[in-house]
Every structure is written in C-alpha cells, then in structure tokens.
MIBA-654717 format. One record per residue (C-alpha): y negated, z, x negated; residue in one letter. Coordinates in Angstrom, 3 decimals. Example, Ala and Ser with C-alpha at 12.3 -4.5 7.8 and 13.67 -1.06 7.14 Angstrom:
4.500; 7.800; -12.300; a;
1.060; 7.140; -13.670; s;
//
This chain:
-1.882; 11.655; -3.769; m;
-3.185; 15.278; -3.357; i;
-6.676; 13.789; -3.320; f;
-6.006; 11.150; -1.315; g;
-4.887; 13.592; 1.635; i;
-8.151; 14.423; 2.008; g;
-10.072; 11.202; 2.518; l;
-7.893; 8.857; 4.729; p;
-7.536; 6.172; 4.544; p;
-9.921; 5.722; 1.195; i;
-8.274; 8.827; -0.266; g;
-5.119; 6.522; -0.292; f;
-6.121; 3.696; -2.020; i;
-7.861; 5.250; -4.972; i;
-5.154; 8.497; -4.711; g;
-2.442; 6.752; -6.870; p;
-5.506; 5.318; -9.127; l;
-7.031; 8.747; -10.279; v;
-3.443; 10.324; -9.830; g;
-2.218; 7.813; -12.526; a;
-5.228; 7.911; -14.295; f;
-5.256; 11.671; -14.390; l;
-1.472; 11.867; -15.261; g;
-2.108; 9.640; -18.647; e;
-4.758; 12.076; -19.565; i;
-3.219; 14.925; -18.946; i;
0.045; 13.660; -21.005; s;
-2.143; 13.006; -24.009; g;
-2.212; 9.243; -23.983; q;
-5.716; 7.491; -24.793; g;
-8.450; 6.539; -21.840; q;
-7.763; 2.612; -22.378; q;
-3.923; 3.242; -21.739; r;
-4.107; 5.683; -18.743; a;
-6.983; 2.583; -17.544; l;
-4.149; 0.052; -17.739; r;
-1.885; 2.555; -16.414; a;
-4.159; 3.260; -13.042; a;
-4.622; -0.091; -13.134; w;
-1.013; -1.157; -12.761; g;
-0.153; 1.455; -10.134; s;
-3.007; 0.169; -7.791; f;
-2.172; -3.299; -7.860; l;
1.411; -2.372; -7.430; g;
0.222; -0.059; -4.297; f;
-1.315; -3.106; -3.170; m;
1.040; -5.488; -3.545; a;
3.468; -3.502; -1.510; a;
1.122; -2.507; 1.186; t;
0.359; -6.765; 1.578; g;
4.266; -7.390; 1.453; i;
4.483; -4.772; 4.582; k;
1.679; -6.490; 6.483; v;
3.248; -9.339; 6.230; i;
6.690; -8.112; 7.345; a;
4.986; -6.447; 9.951; a;
3.336; -9.565; 10.925; l;
6.497; -11.463; 10.642; i;
8.209; -9.206; 13.205; l;
5.461; -9.097; 15.612; c;
5.258; -13.157; 15.984; w;
9.409; -12.786; 15.750; h;
9.432; -9.965; 18.266; y;
6.912; -11.348; 20.316; g;
8.239; -15.160; 20.870; t;
11.454; -13.704; 22.415; k;
9.554; -11.918; 24.526; l;
7.653; -14.635; 25.814; i;
10.996; -16.653; 26.147; q;
12.880; -13.499; 27.849; w;
9.334; -13.587; 30.531; v;
10.042; -17.289; 31.320; i;
13.252; -17.634; 31.579; s;
13.164; -14.466; 34.684; q;
11.093; -17.198; 36.750; f;
//
C-alpha cells in the first residue's frame, strides 16, 4: 500500500497487486505462487470495492426515495 499512496487513484488499485507479489517473492516463494497470490489479492480488492459501491448505491436509492416521499408529504 505504500506504493499506492504516491499514485492515487491508480496506485490504490495496483498497490495490493504489487505488494502481494513482492511480499511473496521476499518470503522466498516462487514466481508462479507469487503471481497467484497477487492475482488473488487483486480480485479480492476489486470484489470488495464492487460490493461497497453496490451497497452505497442501494443506500442512496433508499435515502433518496424516503427524502422525495418526505418532501411530497410536506405539500
């Protein structure tokens, strides 16, 4: 994640990928295993981000409909 801090927002996407790869290489794992770990980290990060976006959209929709209902009921 240190790599990602210097290059927002692309760094936050590439940071976990590079960090997992370098962490596995430094710990003595092979390149194939390091690539698998990096790919898994990237997919997990993207899945979590997608779930958060979906949750935020659902909450915005719910809040927006309640707000519109409240505004209409005031008239």
